N, C-alpha and C positions, 0 to 999 in steps of 0.2 A: 387477814385476809388471802381466802383460796389462789393461790397464784396461778393465772390462768395459762402456764407455760408446761407443769411439772405436778406431778400426782404423788400424792401422799401419802399414808399406811400407817396406822397403829397397832400397837402390841403390846400384846402382856408376855413377857419372857421368865423364863427362870436358870438363870445359866451358874456351875462350880467356878466358871471364870471371874473375870475381873471383864462387870455389865459392858463396858463403853467397847472390852480389846471386844467382845458378845458381837456385840450392835456395827459394830465396825466388818467383821464375819457375813452377817446376814447384805449389808453394806454390800461387800467385792461378789458375795456370791451372784446376787440377784440386780446384776448391772456387770462391769468393766472389771473384776479382779478376781482374779486365780487362790490356787494356796501357796504355789512360789509367783515374781513378780516376774512374764515373760519381757522379749518382747515385743515392741512394737505398742506397750500399754505405756504410752508417756507423762510426762504430764499434763495435757497436754486434752490427748487423749479424757485422763482423772476428770479433770477440771467441767469436758465437754461432756461427759457421757456418767457421770459415776454419780450414786445409790450416795446420797448424803445425809445423816443423821442431822436433823431437825431439832430434835428436845434428848434425854433419857433422867428415867426419874427412876430412880433404886425408892420400894416401900415398904420393900420386910424384907426377912430371912429365915428358912427352912427347914430341920432340918434332914430329909430325905426326898430325890427326887421324885418327883411326880411319874418322869416315865423311866424305861430302862433303857439299857442302851450310853446314855452320857456321858463322858468323861469329864474330864480336872484335873486340872493343873496339874506335874506330876511333882514327889518332892511333900507334897501337902495334902489330911485328908481337907475333902471338901469341907463347905459351908455356902448352900445356896441363896442364889440371893435373889428378888425379882425382884420388876421395877420395868415399867410404863415407856418403852419406847417409841417415837414419830418416825419414819426414815422416807426419804420423797425420791425421788426420778425422772428428769426428764422427760417433757411428754414426746422428746425427739427418739428414742430410747423405741419407743412401740407404738406411736401418733395413736388417735384414737381410741382402740381393739378391744372390745370385752375377751377374746380369750384372750390374744396378749399379758392384758392388765394379770390378769389369774394367777398368767404363768409368772409373773412377777413379783404380783403382790404375793402368792401360794402355789411357788414352782418347791422347791430346793431347799427352803427355804426348818422346814418340818423336821428333815433328817440328819443336820448341823449336827454334828456330837458333844459342841458346846450348850447344848442345851438341853434342858430334864425341863424342862416345856414350853413351847410356844403358843399361842392363839392374835392371830386376827382379831383386833376390835372394831374396826373403822376405819374407809376412807373416805375422801372427800379431791374429788376428778377437775380436772378444766373444763371448759367449759362447751367444744373442741367435740368432746362424748354424747354428750347433749345434740349437738348437734348431725351426730355419725348415727342415731340407733332414734329410732320408732317413739320408747315407748310404750306405754298403754295406751291404745286406740282408743279403750271406753273408757278405764276408771268407773268414776263412780258414778259421776254422771251420767255416763252413756248408761251400765248397768241400772240405775236406779229407773232411765226413760226405757229399759225393753223390758224392765221386770216390772215398772207403773207402779211403783214405792214411794211414798215420798216420804221427810220425817218422823222415820221408826229403821230399824233396821230390816232388813231381809230376812224371813225366816224360814228354812233350808231346810232340811233333811239327807240323807244318804241311801240308796239301798240297799237294804239289808235282805238276810243273807248279803255277803257281800258278793259270795260270788255259790250257783246252779240254780236258781233262777232261769228259764230261759226268760225267750221276749215274751213270749204271753203272758208271765205269771210277773215281770217288772211289767209289763202293763198296765195288769191289771192292778199291781200295789200302786203305780202311781194315779187313774182314777182313783183309786182311793184316796191320797193324798194332794192331791183335785179338788176332789171335794171334799178335803177337812178342809181351807183354805190356803196353803201352804204357797209362801212363794218360790220357791225356790228346792231344786232335790241336783242330786250327784251323784254319775255314778260311784263306786266303792272303787276307787284305785287299782280294788286288784281284778273291775269285770273289765277287759278289754276285749276280749276276739276271738278264744274259745267256739270247738263243733256246740256247746251246749247251750252260748248264745251269743253265735253271730253278730256282730257291730251292728251289718246293714238289715234284720234280718229284726236288732233289736229294736237299732231308731226309727223303723217303718213304723213297726207294731206299739212305741210310745211315743210321741209326733201323733198318731191317728188317734186316741187317746188330746192329748195336751191343743191341738187345734180342734178337736169336737166338742172340748168341753171354754174353746176360748173363743169356740162362735156361737153357742150357748149362755154365755156368764160376760163376754168381754174381759175377762178376764185370762190372759197368757200364763200362762208360769213355764217360767227360766229352767231349762235341762242342761246342766253340764256332760252330754257325755264324751266319758274319755279316750279319747282317739289318738293315745298312746301306743307310737310303731314308730318306724323308719320312715326319712318324706315323705316319698310318693303313698304310701300307708296316710301317714296325715294331712293329705291335701283332697286327697279322695274322699274321707273320711270327713272330715273341713266340706266342702263343695253338697252329700249326701244330706250332713244336716242342716248347711244354710238354703241347700234344693228346699227339704222339707219346713221348711219354716221351724227352724232352729231356731233359738238368741241367745248360745251360751256352749263349748267346743272344754275338754279340761284335756290337759299334758299334767302328765309328772316330770316335773322341770331332775331330777336327777336320772333318769332313765331316758329322756332325749336329752341332755350336755345342753352342755351355751348355748350351741352351733342352731341345733335343731328344733329351739325354742326364740333363735333368731330366726333364723326364716320361716318357719308357723307363725309369729309374727309378721313380717310381708305378707305373705296373701291372704291371713287371717279376712272376715268382714265380720267374725263374733269377736264377742269379747273371750276372754283366754281367762279357763279356768286351772290358776298354779300350785299343784299338792304338793306340796315336800319329802313328802314319802323318801325316806332315808335319811332326814337329818341326822339325827341321831350317831350317824355315827361320826356327823363332821363337827358334832359337838358337844355330846355328855360330858370326857371328859375337859374337863373346866380348866387344863392346863393344856390343852391338847384343841385345836381346826382351828371354827368360825366362831366370831357372836355373830347371830344372823340380826345386827345391823349392817356392820359385813357386807353381807351374802345376800339382801337381798334388796342391796343395793342393781348389782348384774340384772339379775332380774327386773326387776324394774325394768332400768336400759333396752328388755333385751326388749321386750313385751306387758309381761307378765299383766294382767289387770286387777285378779285380785288373788290373795296371794293368803296362806295359812298359815297358822302364828299358836296356831294351837290355843286355851284357854283357862279360866278360870276350877280349880280345884279338879282338873283335869286327873283321867284314867296312865299318866305318863311322867317322865319326870320330873318334869316344867317347873320348875317354883312362877306361880304366879307374878313376880316384878317382872323377872324374864319374860314371859306372857303380851305382857303392858306393855312392857318399852320395845316390844317386838311389834306391837298392832301400833305403837305410838312409831316409831319408826319408818311404816308405812303409810302416813300419814303424813310425812313434814315430808316438805321439796330437796327437792335438792336441785336445782341450779332452775336463779331464775327467770330463764327464758324461758324452760320442761317441768313446768314443775314431780313428773313425773311419780304425779300417786297414785297408790288406788288400794283397792279395797284391805282391804283385811277380813280375816276368816274366822272363823271364835267358834270349834269345836271339841268332841274329845271328854264326852261324860256331859254332854249339859241337858242343862232343862232350866224350870223357871226360877229357880236359885242364883243362879248367877247373877241376870241380868241385873241388880242393886249397884253388887259391888265393879262386875266390866263397866256401867253404865260415870260410878262416881271414879273407878279411875281411870277410863275414859276423854270422857267427856265432849263424848259424841254420840251419836247415829248412826252411819256411814259405816258398819259392816254388812259382816253377814252372820247371824248366829243360828249355824246348823243345830239340829240335835236329832240322836237316830231315837235313842229308849224314851230320849225326855219327852216324843212326839208319839211314836207306834206304844208304850209302855204306860200310856195314858190311862190307869182303870179304864173313864171313860168311851176310852176311846179315840181316833188320833186327831178325829176333831175336836172335843175337849183339848189335847196334847197343844196343840198349834190357839185354841186358844191363849193358852195357859203361858203360851212363852208373849201374845202380843201384851198381854194382860201385865204379864210381870215385867215386860216394857216399858208399860199405860205409867205403871207406878213409879218408876225407876227415873222416870226422865218426871216428873210431878213430885220427884223424892217425896211417896210416899209410900208407908213399909208396910212391906206384903202378905204378911200376914193380916195389920189393916185392912190394906185393901181386896181380899182374900174375905172379905168375910159374905159381902153379896156376889161374891163370881165364884161360882161350886164349881169350874175348870180350876182353878188357878189353889184354890185353896183344898182340893185333892191332889191336885202337881203335887204341893206345899212339904201337906201330907208321904207323896209318896215318895219325895226323893230326898228324903230331909235327914238320911243318914247321909 
């Protein structure tokens, strides 16, 4: 059971030193300790404020260090052991503060010379954090309500080319996608407020199309405008989207930072589509950085409503198993009193062919399924691309093989042929 007064974090470590001694160095570095005893660091202070080792399990030995620069004991050849370690800290050390939580669980640890590998795997937080942060204002239910979509994934796409279109060209593409039956469109993370496509002009042009389509059909397409910038810029951009009838904004997490995300969540009146671009530099080395399972928790508490998790058979380096674990983490409640559940966003090389595997692995349709080429490159056009995705998800949820379901559905059949490779 999670302690109401202690923060816990799980790590994978690799060290040439005795693993327990190395773990003690972690605990000391991130709480009361230093490399030598100092005046004032009394037993009473340590009892009150020191981090402690809750568990340690050695799991394997390896011949070579995963990372450069690590030390090893004098006078002996190094043997590198890997272990799972759980540390805990008194909540009173930092209070329920997300910025200071990150400094505590993922601060100088990665630089300690005792380690040739160190990765944060998961965290468990006292309920005081739930009381101190808003969490998602909209989440799954609010997003579905605004998009008008129930019982299936929200089918989305990304404005491509990433950059180069002006406001009128972006609006023209939006018109094509609205008429094709799309549910959700997002700016590419590279599209911001450049002179070729200023944010204000883009929003005005796009919302004119979306509002006209909604007036004509009753369906208001959700568009996530990338408002990434400094705090004043994000507030002003948010207000413009809201005032023009928009229903979503997007921010790049690693660009705006944790405090930027917390502040955006405090004033937003729209769902926040949280993009994880840059995630690879925090995670790609398996013995360094963060697990997504741990990382996504801070952003959920900060206020994200949607979080990218990559996609099955994606164009990046991430395995399908990791993608599904990330999506499940987004859907797993954090606290009894405040679940902080967010909608996972599947993207990256997605098409009709990934629908059955995604549903089989995740067991829910509470997701945004975003396809670029999987819609726009359909031989029969974007409307057929959108139809093929809807049909693929119908087959997946009914557990009917795609090839069988496609026999009487030309859009799906052509998609399976086109994206077979």
